[in-house]
N, C-alpha and C positions, 0 to 999 in steps of 0.2 A: 499410561504414557501421557494422556491428556489430563491436565489438572482440572479438577472440578472447581467451579467458581463459587460454590456455596450460596449463601443467601443473596449476594449481589446479583447472581444470575436471575433470581426471581424478580428483583427490582427492574433489571434491564428488560426482561421479557414481558413485564406486565402490560406494556403498551402495544403488544403485537397481536391484535385481533385483525388479521390481514383481510382487507377487502380489495380484491384484484380489480383493476380498471378494465371494464368490458370483458370480452372473451379472448383477447389477444394472448398468445403464448407468452409465458413468463420468460424474460431475458435476463439471466443472472449477471450479465456484463453491462447492463444499461448504465449503471453509474458505479464507480469504484474509486478507492483511494490508492494512489500509486505506491509502489515499493520505494522507500527512501532510506538509504544507508544512514545509520545512527539515529534514525527517527522512528520508523514504524516497527519498533520492537514489540514484544508481547504486551508490555504495559500500555503503550500508545494504542495498540489495537483494542485492548479491553476498554479503554476510555472511549475510543471512537464507536465501539459497538454499543455503548450506552446511548449514543446520540443517534445512531441509525441501525435499524435491524436488517435492512435490505441491501445496502451497498456492499459490494465485495471488498474484502480487505486483503492486503498482500504483506508478506514478511519483507524484511530487508533482504537484499541479495545474500545468499549463503553459498559459499563456494563448495564444489564437490570435495576439494581437499580438506576443508574444515570438517566435513561430515565423515570422510573416510579415515582421517587420521586424528580427529579431535573428539570432543565430548558431545556425543550425539544428543542426549537429553537436554543439555544446556542450550544447544542450537534449535532444537525442534519442539520442545515442550511448549504448550500453549493452553489457553483456557477454553473450555467447551463453549462458552458463550460467544467466542469469536467467529464461529461459523456464520456465513461461508467465508473461508480463509484459504488463500493460495500460498504455496511455498515457491519463492523465486530462487532458482538455482543459477550459479555462475560456473560454467565449465564448458569443455569442448569434446572430451573423449566419450564416445558413445557408451562404452561399458561403464565408465564412472557415472555418467548421467543416469543410466538405467538403474544402477545400484542405489543411487541417492533418491531417485524417483520412487523406488520401492520403499525406501525408508520413509519418505514423505507420506505415501499412501498408508503404510503401516501405522504411522503416527496419527492419521485421521484427517490429513489435509484434503481439501476439496478440489484442488487443481495443482498441477506442476507447471510453473512458468519459467521459460528459459530466457535469460538476459542476453540479448544481442544489441544492447543499446548503451551500456555504460562506457564512457569514453576515456576514463582515467588511464594514465601510463601503467598503473598497477595491473589493470586487467589486460592491457596490451601485452605486457610481459608474460602474463599467465595464459595468453591465447584464448581469452574469452571476452564477452562483452561486445562492444560495437565492432571490433575488428573482425568478428565472425561474419559480418555482412559480406566480406570479401571471399568467404568460403561457404557459399550456400549449400553445396553438396554435403559438407561436413556437418552443417546444422541439420540438414535433412536426415543424415544418418543418425544423429543424436536424437532427433525427434522420433524417428522410427523405433530406435532402441528403447526409448522411454515408453512409447505407446505399446510396444510389445510387452513391457514389464508391468504396466499398471492399467487399471480400468477407469481411472479418473481422467478428466480432460488434461491434455498437454498443450500448452499455449506458448506463443513467442512474443516477446516485447522487443521492438527494434526501432531504429531511426529510419529516415528516408534517404540517407546517403552518407558517404564517408568523405571527409575532407572537401575537396572542390568538385566531387562527383555529384552533379545535380540532374543528370538525365533521369527522366521518369522510368525509363526501361530498366535502370539498375535495380530500383526497389521493386518494380513489377516482376522482374524475373526472379528476384530473391523470394518474394512471396509465393510465386508460382512453383518454384522448386520445393519449398517447404510444404506447401499445400499438397503436392504430389506425394509427400511422405505421410500424409494423413492429418496434418495440423489443420484445424478448422477455425481457430480464434487467433487473431493477430492484433496486438496492441501497438499502435503506431505513434511514436513520439515524432511529431511533425517538424523536426529540425534535422539538419545534418549533424554528424558527430565529427569533430576535428580531433584526430588522434594525437597530434603534436601541436604545441603552440598555445593551446587553451587549457585552462584548468577545468575540472568538472563543473565548478560554479559558472565559469564563463561559457561552457558548452550548453548551459541551460538558458543563457541570456543573449549571447552574441550571434550565433547562427540564426538567420531569419526563420520565422515560422512560415511554413508553406502548407497550410491546412488543405489546400485544394488537392495536394498529392494524396492524402488519405481519402478524401472524397472520391478521387478518381479510382483508387484501389477498390472501393466498394462497388463502383459502377462496373469495373472490369472483372471483379470476383463476387458477384451477387450472392453466391452460395456460401461465402465465408462470413464469419462474424468479424467485423472491423471495428475496433475501438480506438478513438483518437485521444491523444495525450499531448500536453504542452501548452503552458500559458493560459489555461482556462480558469477564469476567476469569478464568474458570476452566472446567474441563471439565464440571462440573455444569451451568453455564449454557449452554454450547455444546450439550450433548446435549439439554437441555430445548428449546431453540429448533429444533434439527434435527427434533424431532417435529412441528413446526408449519410450518416453512418449508424452503426448499431448501438454504440455505447461511447461513453465519455469517461476518461480516467483523470481525476483531479489530484494534483500533487501538493505543492507547498501552500496553496491557498487553503486546502482542507486542514493542514497542520496549523497554520497561523490564525485561521478563522474557523475553529472547529464547530462553533454553534450553528454555522450554516448547514452542517450535516443533519441537524434536527428537522430541517424542511424537506429533505430528500425523499423520505419514504412516501409521504403523501403526494408530493409533486411529481415524482418520476416513477413510482412503483404502484400507485393506486392503493397504497396501504393506509391504515389508520394513522393519523398524525401523532407525532410524539407528544406525550403528556408530561414528561419529566421536566421539572424546574431545574434551574442551575443549582439551587440548594440541595435538591435531591441527588443530582449528579455528584456534587461534592461529597455528600454523605456516603453514596455508593463507592466512590473512589477512596474515601477514608477507610472503609471496611476492607476494601481490596488491598490497600497499602499496608494495613496492619497485618493481614495474613501473609502478604508477600515478604515483608521485612522480618516476620517471625520465623520464616522458613530459611532465610539467608542472612547470616550475621554481617556479611559484607555489603548488604543492600540498604541504602538509606533513602528516606522518602523523597528528598529533592530530585533523585534520579528518576522518579515516576511523575512527580508534580510538574516537572519541566515540560511534559507533553501537554499540560493543561493551560499554559500561560496565556494563550490567546482566547480563552473561553469568555472572559469578561471584557474583551476589547471594546473600547468606546463607552463603557459604563463608568459611572462615578466611582472612584476609589480603585479603578483597575490597575493603576500604576503601583499603588501601595500593595495590592493583592499580588501582583507579579513579583515585586521585590521580595516580599516575605517568602513566597513559595519557591523562590530560586536561591534563597540564602542558605548556603551549605554550613554556615556557622550554627544553624539551628538544627542540624541533622540528627543530633542525639536526643532531641526532645520528641514528645508525642506528636504525631501528625495532626491530631485534632486541635491541639493547642496552637499549632502553626496556622491552621485555617482560621481559628478564632482571632489570632493576632492579625492575620491578613485583612480581616474585616473591621479592625479597629481604625480610628482616625490616624492619619499619617503622623501626627505628633507623638503617637505612642512609641516608646523606645523599643528598638530591636536589639536584644542582647545575645551574646554568644552563650 
């Protein structure tokens, strides 16, 4: 069920002679890349795993309906090199969640995460996502059903409030109810979710960040693992939050500036620093893309290289590099030719 990643796996793992920092217990949630719809697919996660061996990775949200009624291997297959990787589920019915959690464990995922934070109207109609914060007992029932079904961790990702509900007691009681059902890890997006009137993009930008709420949750629930998420873009912010909570989850900054991930293992996990160069990462991705496209006739390399477009941000020739690797007119040509073209001067012609 888990696709073996072949020789590229060896390239990615060659840097992993882990040296733990002092004798502190290893915290697998210390730093992670957020689940992002249409972004953190298996190809993106393979790329990110080349850059960091330690940070936890998350799938896009996959609904219980998609797994119960759809193509399970299409949704759940991943590459062995992605570990540690968590499956994020969207759903609300305890029996459905338990069934899908068992599928996730069978497929080899390291964690099942329940989405209680997505604010789009689509999830509102489907009775999952952020609207579940209004039904903490239903979430608790779902968490218990999943915990009874699997032996891997079951975690919850949520917001700090709904619409104009800003009382701390609202999110405190939500966390307390779910914790009573056995959940030990909470990923807190430190913004409210507006269920109507704001798009998902606006929900990531307009509601103010209130990091102190997540910090207070850790003080009130010291026995829980509290991970903070939302608007965190640099090491200074990461280190500030790690003084107050157990972990930090980075979203769009990790996607748009992926080379930052190469610093994480040494800085935050006490592991050996990454030794891969950008050219070596490109070569590993070329090998991966060739295998992936050989297996699926409907898959073209720009669908994978789109996840890499921020890698050379700020470097000479990066604009040309991005333009070529996102040019679907070139999709029928060999990917290595595209990379070679991307490194040529901007005056070189790009032909269909």
